[in-house]
C-alpha positions as CSV (number, residue, x, y, z in Angstrom):
1,X,151.8,113.4,118.3
2,X,151.0,112.0,115.5
3,X,151.5,112.7,112.1
4,X,149.3,114.4,110.1
5,X,149.6,112.0,107.5
6,X,148.6,109.2,109.4
7,X,145.2,110.9,110.4
8,X,144.1,111.9,106.8
9,X,145.1,107.9,105.4
10,X,142.7,107.0,108.5
11,X,140.3,110.0,107.4
12,X,140.3,108.7,103.6
13,X,140.0,104.6,104.9
14,X,136.8,105.3,107.3
15,X,135.5,107.6,104.3
16,X,136.0,104.5,101.9
17,X,134.8,102.6,104.7
18,X,131.4,104.7,105.0
19,X,131.2,105.1,101.4
20,X,130.9,100.9,100.6
21,X,128.5,100.2,103.2
22,X,126.1,103.0,102.0
23,X,126.5,101.5,98.7
24,X,125.7,98.2,100.0
25,X,123.1,99.0,102.2
26,X,121.6,101.5,99.0
27,X,121.7,98.1,96.5
28,X,120.3,96.3,98.8
29,X,117.4,98.5,99.8
30,X,117.3,98.6,95.7
31,X,116.9,94.8,95.4
32,X,113.8,94.6,98.1
33,X,112.3,97.3,96.4
34,X,112.3,95.6,93.5
35,X,112.3,92.1,94.6
36,X,108.1,91.6,93.5
37,X,109.1,91.9,89.9
38,X,112.3,89.9,89.8
39,X,112.1,86.2,88.8
40,X,111.9,83.7,91.8
41,X,115.5,82.7,92.8
42,X,115.6,79.5,95.0
43,X,116.7,80.0,98.1
44,X,117.5,83.9,97.7
45,X,114.3,85.3,96.7
46,X,111.8,82.2,96.5
47,X,108.8,82.9,99.0
48,X,105.6,80.7,99.9
49,X,103.4,82.9,97.2
50,X,105.7,81.3,94.4
51,X,103.0,79.6,91.9
52,X,103.2,76.0,92.3
53,X,100.9,75.0,89.4
54,X,101.1,70.7,90.6
55,X,97.4,71.0,92.3
56,X,99.3,69.4,95.6
57,X,96.9,66.9,96.6
58,X,98.2,67.7,100.5
59,X,97.5,71.1,100.3
60,X,94.2,72.1,100.8
61,X,93.9,75.8,102.0
62,X,91.6,78.3,100.0
63,X,94.1,80.4,97.4
64,X,94.3,81.6,94.2
65,X,96.6,81.0,91.4
66,X,97.3,83.8,89.4
67,X,99.8,82.1,86.3
68,X,100.0,85.7,85.1
69,X,101.9,86.9,87.7
70,X,103.4,83.9,89.0
71,X,101.5,83.6,92.9
72,X,99.5,81.0,94.4
73,X,98.1,83.0,97.8
74,X,96.0,81.5,100.6
75,X,93.3,84.0,101.3
76,X,91.4,83.9,104.6
77,X,88.0,85.6,106.1
78,X,88.5,88.0,109.3
79,X,89.7,91.1,110.1
80,X,92.9,93.3,108.0
81,X,95.4,91.2,110.2
82,X,95.1,88.3,107.7
83,X,96.5,90.5,105.3
84,X,100.0,89.2,106.8
85,X,99.2,85.9,105.9
86,X,97.9,86.1,102.3
87,X,94.7,87.6,101.1
88,X,91.6,88.9,102.6
89,X,87.8,87.2,102.0
90,X,85.9,90.5,102.1
91,X,82.6,90.4,103.0
92,X,82.2,86.2,102.7
93,X,78.3,86.6,103.2
94,X,78.5,88.5,99.5
95,X,79.7,85.8,97.7
96,X,81.8,82.6,96.9
97,X,82.7,80.5,94.3
98,X,80.5,77.4,95.7
99,X,77.1,80.1,95.8
100,X,78.0,82.5,93.5
101,X,77.5,86.6,94.3
102,X,80.6,89.0,94.8
103,X,83.5,87.1,95.6
104,X,86.1,89.1,97.1
105,X,89.7,89.1,97.7
106,X,92.2,92.0,99.1
107,X,95.6,91.7,98.8
108,X,98.8,94.1,99.6
109,X,100.3,95.5,96.5
110,X,103.7,96.3,98.2
111,X,104.8,95.6,101.5
112,X,108.3,96.2,102.5
113,X,110.4,92.8,104.1
114,X,113.7,92.3,105.4
115,X,114.5,90.1,102.5
116,X,113.4,89.6,98.9
117,X,111.5,86.6,99.8
118,X,110.1,88.3,102.6
119,X,109.2,91.5,100.4
120,X,107.6,88.8,97.6
121,X,105.4,87.3,99.9
122,X,104.1,90.3,101.6
123,X,103.1,91.6,98.0
124,X,100.8,88.9,96.6
125,X,99.1,91.4,93.8
126,X,102.3,93.1,93.6
127,X,101.9,93.3,89.3
128,X,98.3,93.0,89.9
129,X,98.2,95.9,87.1
130,X,99.7,93.2,84.4
131,X,96.5,91.4,84.1
132,X,94.9,91.4,80.9
133,X,91.5,90.8,79.4
134,X,91.1,87.2,79.0
135,X,93.4,86.0,81.5
136,X,93.0,83.0,84.1
137,X,92.6,83.0,87.6
138,X,92.5,79.8,89.7
139,X,90.5,79.2,92.9
140,X,90.5,76.6,95.3
141,X,87.6,76.9,97.6
142,X,86.4,74.2,100.3
143,X,88.0,71.4,98.4
144,X,87.3,72.2,95.0
145,X,88.8,74.2,91.7
146,X,87.4,76.9,90.2
147,X,88.5,78.9,87.2
148,X,87.5,82.1,85.9
149,X,88.9,84.6,83.2
150,X,89.5,88.1,83.8
151,X,86.5,90.3,81.8
152,X,87.4,93.9,83.6
153,X,89.8,96.1,84.9
154,X,89.6,99.5,86.2
155,X,90.9,102.1,89.1
156,X,88.6,103.4,91.7
157,X,88.9,105.9,94.6
158,X,89.8,104.4,98.3
159,X,86.0,105.2,99.4
160,X,84.9,102.9,96.1
161,X,82.9,100.4,98.8
162,X,80.2,99.7,95.9
163,X,83.2,97.1,94.8
164,X,82.5,95.1,97.4
165,X,78.7,94.7,96.6
166,X,76.8,91.8,96.4
167,X,75.9,90.8,92.9
168,X,73.4,88.2,90.7
169,X,75.9,87.5,88.4
170,X,78.8,85.6,89.9
171,X,82.1,87.5,89.5
172,X,85.5,87.0,91.3
173,X,86.6,90.7,92.3
174,X,90.2,91.4,93.3
175,X,91.6,94.5,94.4
176,X,94.8,96.3,95.7
177,X,95.8,99.9,96.7
178,X,97.3,101.5,93.8
179,X,101.1,101.8,93.8
180,X,100.6,105.7,95.3
181,X,99.7,104.5,98.3
182,X,96.1,103.6,100.2
183,X,94.8,107.0,99.4
184,X,95.3,107.4,95.7
185,X,92.9,104.8,95.4
186,X,92.4,100.7,94.3
187,X,93.0,98.7,91.2
188,X,90.5,96.4,90.4
189,X,90.3,93.4,88.6
190,X,86.9,91.7,88.1
191,X,86.7,88.0,86.5
192,X,83.5,85.6,85.2
193,X,83.5,82.1,86.2
194,X,84.1,79.3,83.8
195,X,82.8,75.8,84.2
196,X,84.2,74.0,87.2
197,X,86.8,71.7,86.9
């Protein structure tokens, strides 16, 4: 028969171990939740969307660079599945940098991944709300750079499809879900084109 002291010690050790595991798990989840706002740490939280200002000659992907929030995100046409790869060029028939009109890009605000780097990659527009009037946005589209300046920022309901409508004046429209979730609305940034580089 086991002594009550040994059973108590085993229970205490099991309780301590469980508490330690729960603490480590909670800390890891906290790091995942905060990773889009933390600076990139190579080999820990670095992601393929981290800003590269070197204008790599070998990188011919269509992409958006936003220095203010430290991201460089490829964008694609297609359906919502392309959001897993980067940003979504919505309604391409309504505009693009070369032809004018309303060039619309949408991307996730926050999606949790298994690692801090994956969470950053899946959340390219996490800090879209920190963009300010006058900030620069660069677009690489079909082999050429286009520069834009942020001219408006506002929020709309989730059913405000007019933000994707064609426009006479050329503009860039960026949007993402509210941090309160898709049903809470969209955060929208509009930018006006500068001269082409």
